[in-house]
C-alpha positions in Angstrom: 39.8 81.3 6.9 40.5 78.8 4.7 37.9 76.7 3.2 37.4 74.1 0.6 36.8 74.8 -3.0 33.0 75.6 -4.1 31.1 73.4 -5.9 29.9 74.8 -9.0 26.4 76.3 -9.7 24.9 73.7 -11.2 26.6 70.9 -9.4 23.7 71.1 -6.6 20.7 70.9 -9.0 22.0 67.3 -10.4 22.6 65.9 -7.1 19.2 67.0 -6.1 17.2 65.6 -9.1 19.4 62.3 -8.8 18.0 62.4 -5.2 15.0 62.9 -6.3 14.8 60.5 -8.6 15.6 57.8 -6.7 13.2 58.7 -3.8 10.8 58.8 -7.0 11.5 55.3 -8.5 11.9 53.8 -5.4 8.2 54.8 -4.1 6.9 53.5 -7.6 8.1 50.2 -7.0 6.8 50.5 -3.6 3.5 51.4 -5.2 4.0 48.3 -7.5 4.5 45.7 -4.6 1.6 47.3 -2.8 -0.6 47.0 -5.5 0.0 43.7 -6.7 -2.4 41.1 -6.3 -1.3 38.4 -3.8 -0.3 35.1 -4.9 -3.3 33.1 -5.5 -3.1 29.3 -4.2 -3.6 26.1 -6.8 -7.2 24.9 -6.1 -7.1 21.7 -4.9 -9.2 18.6 -3.6 -8.9 15.9 -1.2 -11.1 12.8 -1.9 -11.4 10.0 1.0 -14.1 6.9 1.0 -14.8 5.4 4.2 -11.6 3.2 4.2 -9.6 7.0 3.7 -8.8 6.2 0.1 -10.0 7.8 -3.0 -11.5 4.8 -4.4 -15.2 4.5 -5.5 -16.8 0.8 -5.9 -17.8 -0.6 -9.3 -21.2 -2.0 -8.5 -22.3 -0.2 -5.3 -23.1 3.0 -4.0 -19.8 4.6 -2.6 -20.5 8.3 -0.5 -16.8 10.2 -0.7 -15.8 12.9 1.6 -14.4 16.2 -0.1 -12.1 18.8 1.2 -11.6 21.6 -0.9 -8.5 24.3 -1.0 -7.2 27.2 -2.3 -10.5 28.5 -3.9 -12.0 31.6 -4.9 -14.5 33.0 -2.2 -16.4 36.0 -3.6 -18.1 37.4 -0.7 -22.4 38.1 -1.9 -20.9 36.5 -5.1 -23.7 34.9 -7.2 -23.0 31.5 -7.8 -20.3 29.6 -5.7 -19.2 25.9 -7.3 -20.9 22.6 -9.2 -19.4 19.6 -7.7 -20.0 16.5 -10.0 -18.2 12.7 -10.3 -17.6 12.2 -13.7 -15.0 12.2 -16.8 -13.3 14.6 -18.6 -11.3 14.9 -22.2 -9.5 17.8 -24.2 -10.0 21.5 -23.2 -12.7 20.4 -21.1 -12.7 23.7 -18.6 -15.6 25.7 -19.5 -13.5 29.1 -19.0 -11.5 27.6 -21.7 -14.6 26.9 -24.1 -14.9 23.4 -22.5 -18.9 21.8 -22.7 -21.1 19.9 -20.8 -22.0 16.5 -23.2 -19.0 17.3 -25.2 -16.1 17.5 -22.8 -17.5 16.8 -19.6 -19.8 14.1 -18.7 -20.8 13.7 -15.2 -23.7 11.7 -13.2 -27.1 13.8 -13.8 -29.3 14.4 -10.7 -31.9 16.6 -9.9 -30.9 20.5 -9.4 -32.7 20.8 -6.4 -31.3 20.8 -3.0 -33.0 17.7 -2.0 -31.3 15.8 -4.7 -29.6 12.2 -4.8 -26.4 13.6 -3.5 -24.6 12.7 -7.0 -24.4 16.7 -7.5 -23.4 19.1 -5.0 -23.5 23.4 -5.1 -21.7 25.1 -2.6 -22.6 28.3 -2.5 -20.3 31.5 -2.3 -20.9 33.4 1.3 -23.3 35.5 1.0 -24.4 34.4 -2.3 -28.3 35.2 -3.6 -28.6 31.3 -4.0 -27.0 30.2 -0.8 -30.6 28.8 -0.1 -30.0 26.4 -2.8 -26.8 24.9 -1.8 -26.8 21.4 -0.6 -22.8 21.1 0.0 -22.7 24.3 2.6 -20.8 27.5 1.8 -17.1 28.6 0.7 -14.7 29.8 3.5 -13.3 33.3 3.3 -10.0 31.4 3.0 -11.2 29.3 -0.1 -12.2 26.1 1.8 -15.0 23.8 2.0 -16.5 20.4 2.9 -19.1 18.3 1.5 -20.2 14.4 0.7 -20.9 13.1 -3.0 -22.3 10.3 -3.7 -21.6 7.7 -6.2 -23.7 5.4 -7.8 -21.4 3.3 -9.2 -18.5 2.9 -11.9 -21.2 2.6 -15.0 -23.4 5.9 -15.5 -25.0 7.6 -18.4 -25.0 11.1 -19.5 -26.5 13.2 -21.8 -24.9 15.5 -24.8 -26.0 18.6 -26.0 -27.6 16.5 -28.9 -29.2 14.5 -26.9 -27.4 12.0 -27.8 -27.0 9.3 -24.5 -23.3 8.2 -23.7 -22.5 5.7 -21.6 -19.2 6.0 -19.1 -17.4 3.5 -17.8 -15.4 4.2 -15.2 -13.6 0.9 -15.4 -12.2 2.0 -18.7 -12.2 5.7 -18.4 -10.7 8.2 -15.9 -13.1 9.8 -13.6 -13.3 11.5 -10.9 -14.2 14.6 -9.0 -15.0 17.7 -11.0 -15.6 21.4 -9.5 -16.3 24.4 -12.0 -18.2 27.8 -11.4 -21.8 27.5 -10.7 -25.1 29.4 -12.5 -23.0 29.8 -15.8 -20.4 31.5 -14.3 -16.9 30.6 -15.5 -14.1 31.0 -12.9 -10.7 29.4 -13.9 -9.8 29.1 -10.4 -12.3 26.8 -9.0 -12.1 24.4 -11.8 -10.4 21.0 -10.6 -10.4 17.6 -11.6 -9.6 15.0 -9.3 -9.0 11.8 -10.4 -10.6 9.0 -8.3 -9.8 4.8 -8.6 -12.4 2.0 -9.1 -11.9 -0.9 -7.1 -14.1 -3.8 -4.8 -15.1 -2.2 -1.8 -16.9 -5.3 -0.4 -13.7 -7.8 -1.3 -11.8 -5.2 0.6 -13.6 -5.1 3.3 -13.9 -8.7 4.1 -10.0 -9.0 3.7 -10.0 -10.5 0.1 -8.4 -9.1 -2.9 -9.7 -6.0 -4.6 -11.2 -6.5 -7.9 -9.5 -6.8 -11.1 -10.7 -3.3 -12.3 -8.0 -1.1 -13.0 -7.3 2.4 -11.4 -9.2 4.4 -13.1 -5.8 6.7 -13.3 -4.3 4.6 -15.8 -7.1 4.7 -18.2 -6.1 0.9 -18.3 -9.4 -1.5 -19.7 -10.4 -4.1 -16.9 -10.6 -7.4 -17.8 -13.9 -9.1 -18.5 -15.1 -13.0 -18.5 -16.9 -13.9 -21.6 -16.2 -11.5 -23.7 -17.0 -7.3 -23.6 -20.3 -8.0 -25.6 -22.6 -9.9 -23.6 -25.3 -12.4 -25.3 -28.5 -11.7 -26.2 -30.3 -13.4 -23.1 -28.1 -11.2 -21.1 -29.0 -7.7 -22.8 -32.7 -8.7 -22.7 -32.9 -9.4 -19.3 -30.7 -6.6 -18.1 -32.9 -4.9 -20.1 -36.0 -6.0 -18.4 -34.1 -5.0 -15.1 -33.7 -1.7 -16.2 -37.7 -1.2 -16.9 -38.4 -2.7 -13.6 -36.0 -0.5 -11.7 -37.6 2.7 -14.0 -40.9 1.7 -12.8 -40.1 1.6 -9.2 -38.0 5.0 -9.6 -39.2 8.4 -8.8 -39.6 10.5 -11.6 -36.9 13.2 -11.8 -36.3 16.3 -13.6 -32.9 18.4 -13.8 -32.3 21.2 -16.3 -28.5 22.0 -17.3 -28.0 25.4 -15.4 -25.3 26.6 -17.9 -27.8 27.2 -20.2 -29.7 28.5 -17.7 -29.4 32.3 -19.6 -32.3 34.2 -20.3 -32.9 34.3 -24.1 -31.1 31.2 -24.9 -32.0 27.5 -24.9 -32.3 25.6 -21.6 -31.2 22.1 -21.6 -33.2 19.5 -19.4 -33.2 16.1 -19.3 -35.6 13.3 -16.6 -35.2 10.2 -15.6 -37.3 7.5 -14.0 -40.7 7.9 -16.6 -43.0 5.5 -18.0 -40.9 4.1 -21.3 -42.9 5.3 -24.3 -45.1 7.9 -22.5 -45.6 11.5 -23.9 -45.1 14.5 -21.8 -44.8 18.2 -21.8 -42.4 20.5 -20.4 -43.5 24.1 -19.4 -41.8 27.1 -17.8 -43.4 28.4 -14.5 -47.7 29.5 -15.2 -47.0 28.9 -19.3 -44.4 31.3 -19.9 -43.2 28.8 -22.2 -43.2 25.4 -23.0 -42.0 22.4 -25.2 -43.5 19.1 -26.1 -45.2 16.8 -26.5 -41.9 14.8 -25.6 -41.6 10.8 -25.6 -39.3 9.0 -22.8 -37.4 6.2 -24.5 -37.4 2.5 -23.1 -35.2 3.6 -20.5 -37.9 6.5 -18.9 -35.4 8.6 -19.7 -36.0 12.0 -22.3 -34.2 15.3 -23.0 -35.0 18.5 -24.3 -34.6 21.9 -24.8 -36.3 25.1 -24.3 -36.2 28.4 -25.5 -36.2 31.1 -22.5 -37.4 34.6 -23.6 -35.5 37.1 -23.2 -37.4 38.7 -20.3 -37.8 36.2 -18.7 -36.3 37.6 -15.9 -33.0 37.0 -13.3 -34.2 34.7 -10.5 -35.7 31.7 -9.1 -38.0 29.7 -12.0 -39.8 26.1 -12.2 -39.6 24.0 -15.1 -42.5 21.1 -14.7 -43.5 18.2 -17.0 -47.0 17.2 -17.2 -49.3 14.6 -19.2 -47.5 11.8 -17.7 -48.1 9.5 -15.1 -46.4 11.8 -12.6 -45.9 15.8 -12.8 -41.9 16.1 -11.7 -40.6 19.9 -11.5 -37.4 21.7 -10.5 -37.0 25.0 -9.0 -33.5 26.7 -11.3 -32.0 30.5 -11.1 -31.8 31.7 -14.7 -29.0 34.2 -14.7 -28.5 37.5 -16.9 -26.8 36.8 -20.4 -23.1 38.2 -20.2 -22.2 41.5 -21.2 -21.4 42.3 -24.8 -18.2 42.4 -26.2 -16.1 44.9 -25.6 -17.9 45.6 -21.9 -16.2 45.9 -18.8 -14.8 43.2 -17.4 -14.9 43.2 -13.4 -13.1 41.5 -10.4 -15.5 39.5 -8.2 -16.5 42.3 -6.1 -18.1 44.5 -8.9 -14.8 46.9 -9.5 -13.3 46.9 -12.7 -10.2 44.7 -12.6 -8.2 47.4 -14.9 -9.1 50.1 -12.2 -6.1 49.4 -9.6 -3.3 49.2 -12.4 -4.9 52.6 -14.1 -5.2 54.1 -10.4 -1.3 53.0 -9.5 -0.2 54.3 -13.1 -1.8 57.9 -12.5 -0.3 57.9 -9.0 3.3 57.2 -10.8 2.5 60.0 -13.4 1.5 62.7 -10.8 4.6 61.6 -8.4 7.2 62.5 -11.7 5.4 65.3 -12.3 5.9 66.4 -8.9 9.3 65.7 -9.0 9.9 67.5 -12.2 8.3 70.5 -11.3 10.7 70.7 -7.8 13.7 70.0 -9.6 12.9 73.0 -12.5 12.3 75.1 -9.4 15.6 74.2 -7.7 17.6 74.9 -11.2 16.3 77.6 -11.5 16.9 78.9 -8.0 20.2 78.1 -8.4 20.9 79.8 -11.9 19.1 83.2 -10.6 21.7 83.0 -7.2 24.6 82.4 -9.6 24.1 85.5 -11.9 23.3 87.6 -8.7 27.1 86.7 -7.5 28.8 87.4 -10.7 27.0 90.8 -10.7 28.0 92.0 -7.7 31.2 90.4 -8.0 
């Protein structure tokens, strides 16, 4: 019986090795695909007023409906997102070093759930701080919706050195700001959506909109009689402000980003009597600072050193000694881990663990392939030697 030439003794091991290596590379590629994180959709916020446009009135309060998409929703995660109306500049994102008062200026409000609606807190589903949310809860797909009140085109913000800054959104680009809540920085949830300024009352009457330029182009609005009001006008404005202060209920607010055990807590108050002195007290005297004197507009700002052992959870700050005793409850977060500590993902699993597991699996697979190839080569060589001896 005629047969074709037999393959060389080492041919089969080489072919088997090539096949196994090809299989290993294919499995490695499959592992890389299955372990790669899904592509994240870009977070964005849709803004609309009662007329369906992203516009606020320069004089009267405007309620905006906000709808977020593509945000990171962390089940049982601490915090969520803060929603503000204000302006940003430079590298404003907290995840990139941005700071409130320097890169972020927004309308102040109480940190309580029943605040004036100038600020909203949207909580993660199942968060330990969900009871304080006044803006709803993020859905599992990263969507959320809430309403925010914009009191007008001009507001006063305070930086970390307690300097008051007046923001005029007719001259500066303003919009909706979202950042991570309770001091938790989250780049996925940091957005800025520009909002325009126009006379909505005139538009409702069918008239022409006011000459305020859209805040998206950053242009200055035209004013009648110059940019600086007369002395009489300033005095009348000051008298009006003081009358408004006397009629406004005092409100105390804290900067939640600074509410970290062992750090300095920043706080501010509005609606106080001009010139009155008050003392700020944490809980039942755990820490205090004062006396602090309210300014001519009934506002004050201060800083309080939080003890390192204050404890994570809800605490209360109260003003006393004046005509009113406003208070605010707020959560105190634990200090971040020291430099070099293991970073974790939102679910508490170290971010490097999936990569390490995939790498280990690949090494084990390659080791098994090499072991099988070596055994096959050894077996073929033994068979070749036995055949040679018999011949």
